[in-house]
C-alpha positions as CSV (number, residue, x, y, z in Angstrom):
1,M,153.8,-95.1,32.0
2,V,152.9,-92.2,29.8
3,K,154.4,-91.4,26.4
4,V,155.7,-87.9,26.0
5,E,156.1,-86.4,22.5
6,F,158.2,-83.4,21.7
7,L,156.9,-81.7,18.6
8,G,158.3,-79.2,16.2
9,P,161.7,-77.6,16.9
10,I,162.2,-79.3,20.3
11,N,163.8,-82.1,18.2
12,K,163.8,-84.8,20.8
13,D,162.6,-88.4,20.5
14,S,159.5,-89.5,22.4
15,V,160.1,-91.0,25.8
16,K,158.0,-93.1,28.2
17,I,158.0,-91.8,31.8
18,E,156.3,-93.0,35.0
19,A,154.2,-90.0,36.2
20,N,150.8,-89.8,37.9
21,S,150.1,-86.1,37.1
22,L,151.2,-83.3,34.8
23,E,152.8,-81.6,37.8
24,Q,154.9,-84.6,38.5
25,L,155.8,-85.0,34.8
26,S,156.8,-81.3,34.7
27,Q,159.2,-81.8,37.6
28,I,160.8,-84.8,35.9
29,L,161.1,-82.9,32.6
30,K,162.7,-79.9,34.2
31,K,165.7,-82.0,35.0
32,D,166.5,-82.3,31.3
33,A,168.3,-79.2,30.2
34,Q,167.2,-79.6,26.5
35,I,163.6,-79.7,27.5
36,S,163.4,-77.4,30.5
37,S,163.9,-74.2,28.4
38,W,160.8,-75.2,26.4
39,L,158.4,-75.9,29.2
40,E,157.3,-72.4,30.0
41,N,156.4,-71.6,26.4
42,C,154.8,-74.9,25.2
43,A,151.2,-75.8,25.1
44,V,150.4,-79.2,26.5
45,A,148.0,-81.8,25.2
46,V,146.9,-85.0,26.8
47,N,145.5,-87.5,24.4
48,D,145.0,-84.7,21.8
49,T,143.2,-82.4,24.2
50,I,144.9,-79.1,25.1
51,I,145.3,-78.7,28.8
52,C,145.5,-75.4,30.7
53,S,146.4,-76.7,34.2
54,K,149.1,-78.9,35.6
55,D,146.4,-80.3,38.0
56,V,145.6,-83.2,35.7
57,A,145.9,-86.8,36.6
58,L,147.7,-89.1,34.2
59,K,147.0,-92.8,33.7
60,D,149.0,-95.6,32.2
61,G,149.0,-95.3,28.4
62,D,148.2,-91.6,28.2
63,R,150.0,-89.6,25.5
64,V,151.4,-86.1,26.5
65,S,152.5,-83.8,23.7
66,L,154.5,-80.6,24.1
67,L,153.6,-78.1,21.5
68,P,156.0,-75.3,21.1
69,P,154.9,-71.9,19.7
70,V,155.4,-71.6,15.9
71,C,155.3,-68.8,13.4
72,G,153.4,-69.2,10.2
73,G,152.4,-67.3,7.2
């Protein structure tokens, strides 16, 4: 299982999901209406490393973070 964290304004508790790749995880998360609207705009990190492709294998114990865009000043 991988732990998925939803940071910033997504405002959802972390969940543990059985997924073997970011592509598979994306398909699972798209089924949640609260999360699906964020998926296209979020950066994704696996174990604190920003990922640019969904073609990434996940292993048991990995931590995936969804990082929504933010404004700052």
